[in-house]
C-alpha positions in Angstrom: -20.8 -43.0 14.1 -19.6 -40.1 11.9 -16.8 -40.5 9.4 -13.6 -38.5 9.4 -15.1 -36.3 6.7 -18.2 -35.4 8.7 -16.3 -34.8 11.9 -13.7 -32.5 10.3 -16.1 -29.6 9.6 -17.5 -29.9 13.2 -14.0 -29.6 14.6 -13.4 -26.6 12.3 -16.6 -24.9 13.4 -15.8 -25.5 17.0 -12.4 -24.0 16.6 -13.9 -20.9 14.8 -16.5 -20.6 17.6 -13.8 -20.7 20.3 -11.6 -18.2 18.5 -14.7 -16.0 18.1 -15.3 -15.9 21.8 -11.6 -15.2 22.5 -11.5 -12.4 20.0 -14.8 -11.0 21.5 -13.2 -10.9 24.9 -10.1 -9.2 23.5 -12.1 -6.5 21.8 -14.1 -5.9 25.0 -10.7 -5.2 26.7 -9.7 -2.9 23.8 -12.8 -0.9 24.3 -11.9 -0.2 27.9 -8.5 1.0 26.8 -10.1 3.0 24.0 -12.5 4.7 26.4 -9.6 6.0 28.5 -6.9 6.5 25.9 -6.4 10.1 27.2 -5.4 8.6 30.6 -2.8 6.4 29.0 -1.6 9.0 26.5 -2.4 12.5 28.1 -1.1 14.3 25.0 -4.3 13.2 23.1 -6.4 15.4 25.3 -6.9 18.6 23.2 -8.3 21.7 24.8 -10.2 19.7 27.4 -12.0 17.6 24.7 -11.4 13.9 25.5 -10.3 11.8 22.5 -11.4 8.2 22.6 -10.9 5.2 20.3 -14.1 3.4 21.1 -15.8 4.1 17.8 -12.6 2.9 16.0 -12.5 -0.4 18.0 -16.3 -1.0 17.7 -15.9 -0.6 13.9 -12.9 -2.9 13.8 -14.7 -5.5 15.8 -17.4 -5.7 13.1 -14.8 -5.7 10.3 -12.7 -8.5 11.8 -15.2 -10.6 13.8 -18.3 -10.2 11.7 -21.8 -9.2 12.8 -22.4 -11.9 15.4 -19.1 -11.9 17.3 -18.6 -8.2 16.8 -21.9 -7.4 18.4 -21.2 -10.0 21.1 -17.9 -8.3 22.0 -19.6 -4.9 22.4 -22.4 -6.5 24.5 -19.8 -8.0 26.8 -18.1 -4.6 27.1 -21.4 -3.0 28.1 -22.4 -5.8 30.5 -19.0 -5.7 32.3 -19.3 -1.9 32.7 -22.9 -2.1 34.0 -21.8 -4.8 36.4 -19.6 -2.2 38.1 -16.2 -2.7 36.4 -14.5 0.7 35.7 -14.4 0.2 31.9 -16.4 3.2 30.7 -14.9 6.6 30.0 -13.0 8.2 33.0 -12.8 4.7 34.5 -16.5 4.7 35.4 -18.9 1.9 35.7 -22.1 0.7 37.3 -25.8 0.4 36.5 -26.2 4.1 37.1 -24.5 4.7 33.7 -27.8 3.9 32.0 -29.2 7.3 33.0 -26.1 9.1 31.9 -26.4 11.3 28.8 -23.5 9.5 27.0 -24.8 5.9 27.5 -26.4 6.0 24.1 -22.9 5.9 22.6 -22.2 2.7 24.5 -25.4 1.1 23.3 -24.6 2.2 19.8 -21.4 0.3 19.7 -23.3 -3.0 19.6 -25.3 -1.9 16.6 -22.2 -0.4 15.0 -20.3 -3.7 15.1 -23.4 -5.6 13.9 -24.1 -3.3 10.9 -20.4 -3.1 9.9 -20.1 -6.9 10.1 -23.2 -7.5 8.0 -21.9 -5.2 5.3 -18.5 -6.8 5.0 -19.9 -10.3 5.2 -21.6 -9.7 1.9 -19.0 -7.4 0.2 -15.2 -8.1 0.5 -13.6 -5.2 -1.4 -11.5 -2.4 0.2 -14.2 0.2 -0.8 -16.9 -1.9 0.9 -14.8 -2.1 4.1 -14.3 1.6 4.1 -18.0 2.3 3.4 -19.0 -0.1 6.1 -16.7 1.7 8.6 -18.2 5.1 7.7 -21.7 3.7 8.0 -20.8 2.4 11.4 -19.4 5.8 12.4 -22.7 7.4 11.3 -24.7 4.9 13.3 -22.6 5.7 16.4 -23.3 9.5 16.0 -27.0 9.2 15.2 -27.8 6.9 18.2 -25.4 8.5 20.6 -26.3 12.1 19.9 -30.1 11.5 19.9 -29.8 9.7 23.2 -27.7 12.5 24.6 -30.3 15.1 23.6 -33.2 13.1 25.0 -31.3 12.5 28.2 -30.5 16.2 28.8 -34.1 17.3 27.9 -35.9 14.6 29.8 -34.0 13.8 33.0 -30.5 15.4 33.0 -31.7 19.0 33.6 -30.2 20.7 30.6 -30.2 24.5 30.5 -33.2 26.1 28.7 -30.9 27.3 25.9 -29.9 23.7 25.1 -31.3 22.6 21.7 -31.0 19.7 19.3 -28.7 21.9 17.1 -26.4 22.5 20.1 -26.3 18.7 20.8 -25.0 18.1 17.3 -22.6 21.1 17.5 -21.0 19.3 20.5 -20.2 16.4 18.1 -18.3 18.6 15.6 -14.9 18.5 17.4 -14.4 14.7 17.4 -16.0 14.2 13.9 -12.8 14.7 11.8 -11.0 12.3 14.0 -13.7 9.7 13.8 -14.0 10.0 10.0 -10.2 9.6 9.5 -10.1 6.6 11.9 -13.1 5.0 10.2 -11.3 5.1 6.8 -8.1 3.8 8.4 -10.1 1.0 10.1 -11.7 0.0 6.8 -8.3 -0.2 5.1 -6.6 -1.9 8.1 -9.5 -4.3 8.6 -9.5 -5.5 5.0 -5.8 -6.2 5.2 -6.1 -8.0 8.5 -9.0 -10.2 7.1 -6.8 -11.2 4.2 -3.9 -12.1 6.4 -6.1 -14.1 8.8 -7.6 -16.0 5.8 -4.2 -16.8 4.5 -3.0 -18.2 7.8 -6.1 -20.3 8.2 -5.6 -21.9 4.8 -2.0 -22.9 5.7 
């Protein structure tokens, strides 16, 4: 039979595991809101270009939950959408989303959270959190844009004039927003981690 000392860490680990699952579900819900933020706040739609907060929430998931639970939360989000729930952009969902040109961005969120989480698990300073967030943003753009280009060229019937350069030019309008939000996510994430650690130690 284990002593009180040996049982205490197990209870602590079980509590952390349960909280991790709860937070993972919470971030999956936040991703649905982030995907359709222009529906909830129409003023954020500028010149017909939809503004989403998905990259921001995916980065924040990695910063706050770490690589394991951050990636899990994004996997749950993707799985719920593929199962048919209207959680993707424009309240869409279903398995057919896989062949959509923008599905690469959804896939990238899993890797974004994982990479960001891995970085901040090793480095705890504010600059490290900001750098991790910017790296996550870059991962999102690289995977999402390349998937989009491949989709349009291989099965989405892009016009003949469509090129790899044009695919990246389409990503220019949301880039400033995502860079600013990534920096803010790094600063906010570091602050939140410190607050959560302080509360756990009480």
